[in-house]
N, CA, C, O and the ligand as a Tripos MOL2 file, in Angstrom:
@<TRIPOS>MOLECULE
protein
  253   251    64     0     0
PROTEIN
NO_CHARGES

@<TRIPOS>ATOM
      1 N           0.8350   -1.1910    0.0000 N.3       1 MET1
      2 CA          0.0000    0.0000    0.0000 C.3       1 MET1
      3 C           0.8750    1.2470    0.0000 C.2       1 MET1
      4 O           1.8920    1.3110    0.6900 O.2       1 MET1
      5 N           0.4700    2.2080   -0.7670 N.am      2 SER2
      6 CA          1.2690    3.4160   -0.9090 C.3       2 SER2
      7 C           1.2280    4.2700    0.3450 C.2       2 SER2
      8 O           0.2140    4.3230    1.0410 O.2       2 SER2
      9 N           2.3320    4.9340    0.6250 N.am      3 GLU3
     10 CA          2.3990    5.8700    1.7390 C.3       3 GLU3
     11 C           1.9210    7.2520    1.3270 C.2       3 GLU3
     12 O           1.8050    8.1580    2.1520 O.2       3 GLU3
     13 N           1.6470    7.3970    0.0470 N.am      4 GLU4
     14 CA          1.3080    8.7280   -0.4330 C.3       4 GLU4
     15 C          -0.0570    9.1750    0.0730 C.2       4 GLU4
     16 O          -0.9830    8.3740    0.2030 O.2       4 GLU4
     17 N          -0.1600   10.4540    0.3510 N.am      5 LYS5
     18 CA         -1.4160   11.0360    0.7890 C.3       5 LYS5
     19 C          -1.6710   12.2880   -0.0300 C.2       5 LYS5
     20 O          -0.7480   12.9570   -0.4950 O.2       5 LYS5
     21 N          -2.9400   12.5770   -0.1880 N.am      6 ALA6
     22 CA         -3.3110   13.7760   -0.9280 C.3       6 ALA6
     23 C          -4.0130   14.7580   -0.0010 C.2       6 ALA6
     24 O          -4.7960   14.3760    0.8690 O.2       6 ALA6
     25 N          -3.7120   16.0240   -0.2110 N.am      7 CYS7
     26 CA         -4.3580   17.0770    0.5650 C.3       7 CYS7
     27 C          -5.7860   17.2620    0.0570 C.2       7 CYS7
     28 O          -6.0120   17.4420   -1.1390 O.2       7 CYS7
     29 N          -6.7470   17.2160    0.9820 N.am      8 ARG8
     30 CA         -8.1400   17.4080    0.5740 C.3       8 ARG8
     31 C          -8.4130   18.8460    0.1600 C.2       8 ARG8
     32 O          -9.3600   19.1150   -0.5790 O.2       8 ARG8
     33 N          -7.6110   19.7370    0.6200 N.am      9 ASN9
     34 CA         -7.8450   21.1530    0.3460 C.3       9 ASN9
     35 C          -7.3680   21.5390   -1.0510 C.2       9 ASN9
     36 O          -8.1200   22.1430   -1.8160 O.2       9 ASN9
     37 N          -6.1300   21.1980   -1.3910 N.am     10 CYS10
     38 CA         -5.5840   21.6640   -2.6680 C.3      10 CYS10
     39 C          -5.2180   20.5240   -3.6080 C.2      10 CYS10
     40 O          -4.9450   20.7740   -4.7820 O.2      10 CYS10
     41 N          -5.2020   19.2760   -3.1310 N.am     11 GLY11
     42 CA         -4.9460   18.1520   -4.0040 C.3      11 GLY11
     43 C          -3.4980   17.7180   -4.1040 C.2      11 GLY11
     44 O          -3.1960   16.6940   -4.7170 O.2      11 GLY11
     45 N          -2.6150   18.4720   -3.5200 N.am     12 MET12
     46 CA         -1.1990   18.1220   -3.5640 C.3      12 MET12
     47 C          -0.9700   16.7250   -3.0130 C.2      12 MET12
     48 O          -1.4680   16.3820   -1.9400 O.2      12 MET12
     49 N          -0.2070   15.9140   -3.7570 N.am     13 ILE13
     50 CA          0.1150   14.5850   -3.2710 C.3      13 ILE13
     51 C           1.4530   14.6160   -2.5490 C.2      13 ILE13
     52 O           2.4720   15.0230   -3.1080 O.2      13 ILE13
     53 N           1.4290   14.1790   -1.3050 N.am     14 LEU14
     54 CA          2.6260   14.1700   -0.4670 C.3      14 LEU14
     55 C           3.2100   12.7710   -0.4420 C.2      14 LEU14
     56 O           2.4940   11.7990   -0.1990 O.2      14 LEU14
     57 N           4.5090   12.6620   -0.6930 N.am     15 SER15
     58 CA          5.1530   11.3550   -0.6110 C.3      15 SER15
     59 C           5.5120   11.0330    0.8330 C.2      15 SER15
     60 O           5.7530    9.8740    1.1730 O.2      15 SER15
     61 N           5.5470   12.0420    1.6740 N.am     16 HIS16
     62 CA          5.8160   11.8180    3.0940 C.3      16 HIS16
     63 C           5.2800   13.0010    3.8770 C.2      16 HIS16
     64 O           4.9540   14.0390    3.3020 O.2      16 HIS16
     65 N           5.1900   12.8430    5.1820 N.am     17 GLY17
     66 CA          4.7370   13.9250    6.0370 C.3      17 GLY17
     67 C           3.2330   13.9370    6.2190 C.2      17 GLY17
     68 O           2.4990   13.2100    5.5490 O.2      17 GLY17
     69 N           2.7940   14.7750    7.1370 N.am     18 ASN18
     70 CA          1.3840   14.8360    7.4880 C.3      18 ASN18
     71 C           0.7890   16.2290    7.3350 C.2      18 ASN18
     72 O          -0.3620   16.4640    7.7020 O.2      18 ASN18
     73 N           1.5720   17.1410    6.7960 N.am     19 VAL19
     74 CA          1.0940   18.4980    6.5930 C.3      19 VAL19
     75 C           1.3500   18.8910    5.1490 C.2      19 VAL19
     76 O           2.4440   18.6850    4.6230 O.2      19 VAL19
     77 N           0.3380   19.4570    4.5150 N.am     20 CYS20
     78 CA          0.5070   19.8870    3.1360 C.3      20 CYS20
     79 C           1.4900   21.0530    3.0710 C.2      20 CYS20
     80 O           1.3010   22.0480    3.7710 O.2      20 CYS20
     81 N           2.5360   20.9530    2.2470 N.am     21 PRO21
     82 CA          3.5260   22.0360    2.1730 C.3      21 PRO21
     83 C           3.0040   23.2700    1.4410 C.2      21 PRO21
     84 O           3.5910   24.3480    1.5440 O.2      21 PRO21
     85 N           1.9210   23.1210    0.7150 N.am     22 ILE22
     86 CA          1.3940   24.2540   -0.0330 C.3      22 ILE22
     87 C           0.4380   25.0740    0.8150 C.2      22 ILE22
     88 O           0.6290   26.2780    0.9840 O.2      22 ILE22
     89 N          -0.5880   24.4300    1.3470 N.am     23 CYS23
     90 CA         -1.6190   25.1920    2.0460 C.3      23 CYS23
     91 C          -1.5850   24.9800    3.5580 C.2      23 CYS23
     92 O          -2.3250   25.6370    4.2900 O.2      23 CYS23
     93 N          -0.7300   24.0640    4.0370 N.am     24 GLY24
     94 CA         -0.6060   23.8780    5.4740 C.3      24 GLY24
     95 C          -1.6960   23.0180    6.0840 C.2      24 GLY24
     96 O          -1.7480   22.8490    7.3030 O.2      24 GLY24
     97 N          -2.5690   22.4720    5.2420 N.am     25 SER25
     98 CA         -3.6770   21.6610    5.7480 C.3      25 SER25
     99 C          -3.1790   20.3100    6.2500 C.2      25 SER25
    100 O          -2.2440   19.7280    5.6990 O.2      25 SER25
    101 N          -3.8210   19.8300    7.3020 N.am     26 LYS26
    102 CA         -3.5180   18.4900    7.7980 C.3      26 LYS26
    103 C          -4.6430   17.5200    7.4280 C.2      26 LYS26
    104 O          -4.6790   16.3770    7.8850 O.2      26 LYS26
    105 N          -5.5520   18.0060    6.5940 N.am     27 ASP27
    106 CA         -6.6880   17.1810    6.1750 C.3      27 ASP27
    107 C          -6.2680   16.3800    4.9510 C.2      27 ASP27
    108 O          -6.4610   16.8160    3.8170 O.2      27 ASP27
    109 N          -5.6900   15.2040    5.1900 N.am     28 LEU28
    110 CA         -5.1290   14.3880    4.1210 C.3      28 LEU28
    111 C          -5.9250   13.1070    3.9400 C.2      28 LEU28
    112 O          -6.6150   12.6510    4.8520 O.2      28 LEU28
    113 N          -5.8190   12.5410    2.7570 N.am     29 THR29
    114 CA         -6.5100   11.2880    2.4870 C.3      29 THR29
    115 C          -5.6200   10.4120    1.6140 C.2      29 THR29
    116 O          -4.7730   10.9080    0.8710 O.2      29 THR29
    117 N          -5.8240    9.1160    1.7170 N.am     30 ASN30
    118 CA         -5.0870    8.2240    0.8190 C.3      30 ASN30
    119 C          -6.0060    7.6630   -0.2510 C.2      30 ASN30
    120 O          -5.6830    6.6700   -0.9030 O.2      30 ASN30
    121 N          -7.1540    8.3040   -0.4260 N.am     31 LYS31
    122 CA         -8.0940    7.8320   -1.4330 C.3      31 LYS31
    123 C          -8.3670    8.9270   -2.4640 C.2      31 LYS31
    124 O          -8.8880    9.9950   -2.1430 O.2      31 LYS31
    125 N          -8.0030    8.6320   -3.6960 N.am     32 TRP32
    126 CA         -8.3680    9.5240   -4.7880 C.3      32 TRP32
    127 C          -8.4760    8.7100   -6.0620 C.2      32 TRP32
    128 O          -7.8670    7.6480   -6.1850 O.2      32 TRP32
    129 N          -9.2450    9.2080   -6.9970 N.am     33 ASN33
    130 CA         -9.5260    8.4360   -8.2040 C.3      33 ASN33
    131 C          -8.4950    8.6480   -9.3050 C.2      33 ASN33
    132 O          -8.2230    7.7400  -10.0910 O.2      33 ASN33
    133 N          -7.9410    9.8080   -9.3570 N.am     34 SER34
    134 CA         -6.9660   10.0820  -10.4100 C.3      34 SER34
    135 C          -6.0940   11.2510  -10.0030 C.2      34 SER34
    136 O          -6.3540   11.9270   -9.0070 O.2      34 SER34
    137 N          -5.0570   11.4770  -10.7880 N.am     35 TYR35
    138 CA         -4.1730   12.5840  -10.4510 C.3      35 TYR35
    139 C          -3.5650   13.1640  -11.7110 C.2      35 TYR35
    140 O          -3.5490   12.5250  -12.7630 O.2      35 TYR35
    141 N          -3.0780   14.3530  -11.5920 N.am     36 VAL36
    142 CA         -2.3900   14.9910  -12.7060 C.3      36 VAL36
    143 C          -0.9680   15.3090  -12.2740 C.2      36 VAL36
    144 O          -0.7090   15.6170  -11.1110 O.2      36 VAL36
    145 N          -0.0530   15.2290  -13.2310 N.am     37 VAL37
    146 CA          1.3320   15.6090  -12.9690 C.3      37 VAL37
    147 C           1.5910   16.9250  -13.6950 C.2      37 VAL37
    148 O           1.4990   17.0050  -14.9200 O.2      37 VAL37
    149 N           1.9130   17.9410  -12.9250 N.am     38 ILE38
    150 CA          2.2080   19.2450  -13.5040 C.3      38 ILE38
    151 C           3.7280   19.3650  -13.6650 C.2      38 ILE38
    152 O           4.4750   19.3770  -12.6870 O.2      38 ILE38
    153 N           4.1550   19.4510  -14.9110 N.am     39 LEU39
    154 CA          5.5860   19.5400  -15.1880 C.3      39 LEU39
    155 C           6.0180   20.9780  -15.4400 C.2      39 LEU39
    156 O           7.1670   21.3460  -15.1960 O.2      39 LEU39
    157 N           5.0950   21.7730  -15.9260 N.am     40 ASN40
    158 CA          5.4120   23.1720  -16.2250 C.3      40 ASN40
    159 C           4.1710   24.0170  -15.9800 C.2      40 ASN40
    160 O           3.4090   24.3190  -16.8980 O.2      40 ASN40
    161 N           3.9860   24.3910  -14.7170 N.am     41 PHE41
    162 CA          2.7330   25.0470  -14.3320 C.3      41 PHE41
    163 C           2.5010   26.3500  -15.0840 C.2      41 PHE41
    164 O           1.3590   26.7640  -15.2850 O.2      41 PHE41
    165 N           3.5990   27.0000  -15.5030 N.am     42 GLU42
    166 CA          3.4320   28.2880  -16.1730 C.3      42 GLU42
    167 C           2.7760   28.1430  -17.5380 C.2      42 GLU42
    168 O           2.1700   29.0910  -18.0370 O.2      42 GLU42
    169 N           2.8900   26.9790  -18.1390 N.am     43 LYS43
    170 CA          2.3320   26.7820  -19.4710 C.3      43 LYS43
    171 C           1.1650   25.8060  -19.4790 C.2      43 LYS43
    172 O           0.5590   25.5620  -20.5230 O.2      43 LYS43
    173 N           0.8510   25.2490  -18.3150 N.am     44 SER44
    174 CA         -0.1790   24.2180  -18.2490 C.3      44 SER44
    175 C          -1.5620   24.8270  -18.0660 C.2      44 SER44
    176 O          -1.8050   25.5560  -17.1050 O.2      44 SER44
    177 N          -2.4500   24.5310  -18.9750 N.am     45 ALA45
    178 CA         -3.8290   25.0050  -18.8560 C.3      45 ALA45
    179 C          -4.5060   24.3450  -17.6620 C.2      45 ALA45
    180 O          -5.3370   24.9640  -16.9970 O.2      45 ALA45
    181 N          -4.1550   23.0940  -17.3890 N.am     46 ILE46
    182 CA         -4.7450   22.4050  -16.2380 C.3      46 ILE46
    183 C          -4.2880   23.0580  -14.9410 C.2      46 ILE46
    184 O          -5.0820   23.2440  -14.0190 O.2      46 ILE46
    185 N          -3.0140   23.4020  -14.8730 N.am     47 ALA47
    186 CA         -2.5050   24.0660  -13.6730 C.3      47 ALA47
    187 C          -3.2250   25.3760  -13.4380 C.2      47 ALA47
    188 O          -3.5630   25.7080  -12.3020 O.2      47 ALA47
    189 N          -3.4600   26.1190  -14.4980 N.am     48 GLN48
    190 CA         -4.1700   27.3980  -14.3550 C.3      48 GLN48
    191 C          -5.5970   27.1630  -13.9020 C.2      48 GLN48
    192 O          -6.1290   27.8890  -13.0620 O.2      48 GLN48
    193 N          -6.2040   26.1390  -14.4740 N.am     49 LYS49
    194 CA         -7.5900   25.8370  -14.1130 C.3      49 LYS49
    195 C          -7.7000   25.4310  -12.6410 C.2      49 LYS49
    196 O          -8.6630   25.7840  -11.9610 O.2      49 LYS49
    197 N          -6.7120   24.6930  -12.1650 N.am     50 LEU50
    198 CA         -6.7370   24.2170  -10.7910 C.3      50 LEU50
    199 C          -6.0490   25.1920   -9.8370 C.2      50 LEU50
    200 O          -5.9460   24.9300   -8.6380 O.2      50 LEU50
    201 N          -5.5810   26.3140  -10.3760 N.am     51 ASN51
    202 CA         -4.9240   27.3220   -9.5510 C.3      51 ASN51
    203 C          -3.6430   26.7910   -8.9200 C.2      51 ASN51
    204 O          -3.3560   27.0590   -7.7530 O.2      51 ASN51
    205 N          -2.8830   26.0400   -9.6970 N.am     52 ILE52
    206 CA         -1.6450   25.4360   -9.2110 C.3      52 ILE52
    207 C          -0.4630   26.2840   -9.6660 C.2      52 ILE52
    208 O          -0.3540   26.6380  -10.8400 O.2      52 ILE52
    209 N           0.4130   26.6040   -8.7300 N.am     53 ASN53
    210 CA          1.5880   27.3860   -9.0980 C.3      53 ASN53
    211 C           2.8760   26.7300   -8.6130 C.2      53 ASN53
    212 O           3.8060   27.3940   -8.1550 O.2      53 ASN53
    213 N           2.9000   25.4240   -8.7270 N.am     54 ILE54
    214 CA          4.0950   24.6660   -8.3710 C.3      54 ILE54
    215 C           4.1090   23.4170   -9.2400 C.2      54 ILE54
    216 O           3.0510   22.8870   -9.5800 O.2      54 ILE54
    217 N           5.2880   22.9470   -9.5990 N.am     55 ASN55
    218 CA          5.3680   21.7050  -10.3600 C.3      55 ASN55
    219 C           5.3500   20.5300   -9.3910 C.2      55 ASN55
    220 O           6.2730   20.3520   -8.5960 O.2      55 ASN55
    221 N           4.2970   19.7380   -9.4660 N.am     56 SER56
    222 CA          4.1580   18.6130   -8.5530 C.3      56 SER56
    223 C           3.0450   17.6940   -9.0650 C.2      56 SER56
    224 O           2.5380   17.8640  -10.1740 O.2      56 SER56
    225 N           2.6880   16.7410   -8.2480 N.am     57 THR57
    226 CA          1.5970   15.8350   -8.5770 C.3      57 THR57
    227 C           0.3810   16.1820   -7.7320 C.2      57 THR57
    228 O           0.4830   16.3730   -6.5200 O.2      57 THR57
    229 N          -0.7620   16.2600   -8.3830 N.am     58 PHE58
    230 CA         -1.9770   16.6790   -7.6770 C.3      58 PHE58
    231 C          -3.0870   15.6650   -7.9030 C.2      58 PHE58
    232 O          -3.3650   15.2600   -9.0320 O.2      58 PHE58
    233 N          -3.7090   15.2710   -6.8130 N.am     59 ALA59
    234 CA         -4.8460   14.3790   -6.9040 C.3      59 ALA59
    235 C          -6.0760   15.1560   -7.3530 C.2      59 ALA59
    236 O          -6.2820   16.2950   -6.9330 O.2      59 ALA59
    237 N          -6.8700   14.5610   -8.1810 N.am     60 ILE60
    238 CA         -8.1650   15.1360   -8.5240 C.3      60 ILE60
    239 C          -9.2180   14.0860   -8.1950 C.2      60 ILE60
    240 O          -8.9330   12.8880   -8.1880 O.2      60 ILE60
    241 N         -10.4090   14.5350   -7.9310 N.am     61 ASP61
    242 CA        -11.4630   13.6480   -7.4950 C.3      61 ASP61
    243 C         -11.0740   12.9620   -6.1840 C.2      61 ASP61
    244 O         -11.1610   11.7410   -6.0510 O.2      61 ASP61
    245 N         -10.6510   13.7680   -5.2370 N.am     62 VAL62
    246 CA        -10.2700   13.2690   -3.9120 C.3      62 VAL62
    247 C         -11.4990   12.8600   -3.1340 C.2      62 VAL62
    248 O         -12.5120   13.5600   -3.1360 O.2      62 VAL62
    249 N         -11.4080   11.7370   -2.4760 N.am     63 LYS63
    250 CA        -12.5360   11.2530   -1.6710 C.3      63 LYS63
    251 C         -12.4380   11.7680   -0.2360 C.2      63 LYS63
    252 O         -13.3000   11.4630    0.5890 O.2      63 LYS63
    253 ZN         -2.9360   21.4460    0.4250 Zn       64 ZN64
@<TRIPOS>BOND
     1     1     2 1
     2     2     3 1
     3     3     4 2
     4     3     5 am
     5     5     6 1
     6     6     7 1
     7     7     8 2
     8     7     9 am
     9     9    10 1
    10    10    11 1
    11    11    12 2
    12    11    13 am
    13    13    14 1
    14    14    15 1
    15    15    16 2
    16    15    17 am
    17    17    18 1
    18    18    19 1
    19    19    20 2
    20    19    21 am
    21    21    22 1
    22    22    23 1
    23    23    24 2
    24    23    25 am
    25    25    26 1
    26    26    27 1
    27    27    28 2
    28    27    29 am
    29    29    30 1
    30    30    31 1
    31    31    32 2
    32    31    33 am
    33    33    34 1
    34    34    35 1
    35    35    36 2
    36    35    37 am
    37    37    38 1
    38    38    39 1
    39    39    40 2
    40    39    41 am
    41    41    42 1
    42    42    43 1
    43    43    44 2
    44    43    45 am
    45    45    46 1
    46    46    47 1
    47    47    48 2
    48    47    49 am
    49    49    50 1
    50    50    51 1
    51    51    52 2
    52    51    53 am
    53    53    54 1
    54    54    55 1
    55    55    56 2
    56    55    57 am
    57    57    58 1
    58    58    59 1
    59    59    60 2
    60    59    61 am
    61    61    62 1
    62    62    63 1
    63    63    64 2
    64    63    65 am
    65    65    66 1
    66    66    67 1
    67    67    68 2
    68    67    69 am
    69    69    70 1
    70    70    71 1
    71    71    72 2
    72    71    73 am
    73    73    74 1
    74    74    75 1
    75    75    76 2
    76    75    77 am
    77    77    78 1
    78    78    79 1
    79    79    80 2
    80    79    81 am
    81    81    82 1
    82    82    83 1
    83    83    84 2
    84    83    85 am
    85    85    86 1
    86    86    87 1
    87    87    88 2
    88    87    89 am
    89    89    90 1
    90    90    91 1
    91    91    92 2
    92    91    93 am
    93    93    94 1
    94    94    95 1
    95    95    96 2
    96    95    97 am
    97    97    98 1
    98    98    99 1
    99    99   100 2
   100    99   101 am
   101   101   102 1
   102   102   103 1
   103   103   104 2
   104   103   105 am
   105   105   106 1
   106   106   107 1
   107   107   108 2
   108   107   109 am
   109   109   110 1
   110   110   111 1
   111   111   112 2
   112   111   113 am
   113   113   114 1
   114   114   115 1
   115   115   116 2
   116   115   117 am
   117   117   118 1
   118   118   119 1
   119   119   120 2
   120   119   121 am
   121   121   122 1
   122   122   123 1
   123   123   124 2
   124   123   125 am
   125   125   126 1
   126   126   127 1
   127   127   128 2
   128   127   129 am
   129   129   130 1
   130   130   131 1
   131   131   132 2
   132   131   133 am
   133   133   134 1
   134   134   135 1
   135   135   136 2
   136   135   137 am
   137   137   138 1
   138   138   139 1
   139   139   140 2
   140   139   141 am
   141   141   142 1
   142   142   143 1
   143   143   144 2
   144   143   145 am
   145   145   146 1
   146   146   147 1
   147   147   148 2
   148   147   149 am
   149   149   150 1
   150   150   151 1
   151   151   152 2
   152   151   153 am
   153   153   154 1
   154   154   155 1
   155   155   156 2
   156   155   157 am
   157   157   158 1
   158   158   159 1
   159   159   160 2
   160   159   161 am
   161   161   162 1
   162   162   163 1
   163   163   164 2
   164   163   165 am
   165   165   166 1
   166   166   167 1
   167   167   168 2
   168   167   169 am
   169   169   170 1
   170   170   171 1
   171   171   172 2
   172   171   173 am
   173   173   174 1
   174   174   175 1
   175   175   176 2
   176   175   177 am
   177   177   178 1
   178   178   179 1
   179   179   180 2
   180   179   181 am
   181   181   182 1
   182   182   183 1
   183   183   184 2
   184   183   185 am
   185   185   186 1
   186   186   187 1
   187   187   188 2
   188   187   189 am
   189   189   190 1
   190   190   191 1
   191   191   192 2
   192   191   193 am
   193   193   194 1
   194   194   195 1
   195   195   196 2
   196   195   197 am
   197   197   198 1
   198   198   199 1
   199   199   200 2
   200   199   201 am
   201   201   202 1
   202   202   203 1
   203   203   204 2
   204   203   205 am
   205   205   206 1
   206   206   207 1
   207   207   208 2
   208   207   209 am
   209   209   210 1
   210   210   211 1
   211   211   212 2
   212   211   213 am
   213   213   214 1
   214   214   215 1
   215   215   216 2
   216   215   217 am
   217   217   218 1
   218   218   219 1
   219   219   220 2
   220   219   221 am
   221   221   222 1
   222   222   223 1
   223   223   224 2
   224   223   225 am
   225   225   226 1
   226   226   227 1
   227   227   228 2
   228   227   229 am
   229   229   230 1
   230   230   231 1
   231   231   232 2
   232   231   233 am
   233   233   234 1
   234   234   235 1
   235   235   236 2
   236   235   237 am
   237   237   238 1
   238   238   239 1
   239   239   240 2
   240   239   241 am
   241   241   242 1
   242   242   243 1
   243   243   244 2
   244   243   245 am
   245   245   246 1
   246   246   247 1
   247   247   248 2
   248   247   249 am
   249   249   250 1
   250   250   251 1
   251   251   252 2
@<TRIPOS>SUBSTRUCTURE
     1 MET1         2 RESIDUE 1 A MET
     2 SER2         6 RESIDUE 1 A SER
     3 GLU3        10 RESIDUE 1 A GLU
     4 GLU4        14 RESIDUE 1 A GLU
     5 LYS5        18 RESIDUE 1 A LYS
     6 ALA6        22 RESIDUE 1 A ALA
     7 CYS7        26 RESIDUE 1 A CYS
     8 ARG8        30 RESIDUE 1 A ARG
     9 ASN9        34 RESIDUE 1 A ASN
    10 CYS10       38 RESIDUE 1 A CYS
    11 GLY11       42 RESIDUE 1 A GLY
    12 MET12       46 RESIDUE 1 A MET
    13 ILE13       50 RESIDUE 1 A ILE
    14 LEU14       54 RESIDUE 1 A LEU
    15 SER15       58 RESIDUE 1 A SER
    16 HIS16       62 RESIDUE 1 A HIS
    17 GLY17       66 RESIDUE 1 A GLY
    18 ASN18       70 RESIDUE 1 A ASN
    19 VAL19       74 RESIDUE 1 A VAL
    20 CYS20       78 RESIDUE 1 A CYS
    21 PRO21       82 RESIDUE 1 A PRO
    22 ILE22       86 RESIDUE 1 A ILE
    23 CYS23       90 RESIDUE 1 A CYS
    24 GLY24       94 RESIDUE 1 A GLY
    25 SER25       98 RESIDUE 1 A SER
    26 LYS26      102 RESIDUE 1 A LYS
    27 ASP27      106 RESIDUE 1 A ASP
    28 LEU28      110 RESIDUE 1 A LEU
    29 THR29      114 RESIDUE 1 A THR
    30 ASN30      118 RESIDUE 1 A ASN
    31 LYS31      122 RESIDUE 1 A LYS
    32 TRP32      126 RESIDUE 1 A TRP
    33 ASN33      130 RESIDUE 1 A ASN
    34 SER34      134 RESIDUE 1 A SER
    35 TYR35      138 RESIDUE 1 A TYR
    36 VAL36      142 RESIDUE 1 A VAL
    37 VAL37      146 RESIDUE 1 A VAL
    38 ILE38      150 RESIDUE 1 A ILE
    39 LEU39      154 RESIDUE 1 A LEU
    40 ASN40      158 RESIDUE 1 A ASN
    41 PHE41      162 RESIDUE 1 A PHE
    42 GLU42      166 RESIDUE 1 A GLU
    43 LYS43      170 RESIDUE 1 A LYS
    44 SER44      174 RESIDUE 1 A SER
    45 ALA45      178 RESIDUE 1 A ALA
    46 ILE46      182 RESIDUE 1 A ILE
    47 ALA47      186 RESIDUE 1 A ALA
    48 GLN48      190 RESIDUE 1 A GLN
    49 LYS49      194 RESIDUE 1 A LYS
    50 LEU50      198 RESIDUE 1 A LEU
    51 ASN51      202 RESIDUE 1 A ASN
    52 ILE52      206 RESIDUE 1 A ILE
    53 ASN53      210 RESIDUE 1 A ASN
    54 ILE54      214 RESIDUE 1 A ILE
    55 ASN55      218 RESIDUE 1 A ASN
    56 SER56      222 RESIDUE 1 A SER
    57 THR57      226 RESIDUE 1 A THR
    58 PHE58      230 RESIDUE 1 A PHE
    59 ALA59      234 RESIDUE 1 A ALA
    60 ILE60      238 RESIDUE 1 A ILE
    61 ASP61      242 RESIDUE 1 A ASP
    62 VAL62      246 RESIDUE 1 A VAL
    63 LYS63      250 RESIDUE 1 A LYS
    64 ZN64       253 GROUP 0 **** ****
């Protein structure tokens, strides 16, 4: 089972830790249906749509 957790607030997927480094939320879950990988947030339409300003992996459809 994966140790990864996703922030319910912003969707950031954390490979470790219990606090989201982006929004500081501790409301994490290990259940999500899919995720997006943002490689270049400045040019990504998805990143803009999701209001993401960091290159990382983000869960979408978080449970
Ligand atoms: Zn967050």
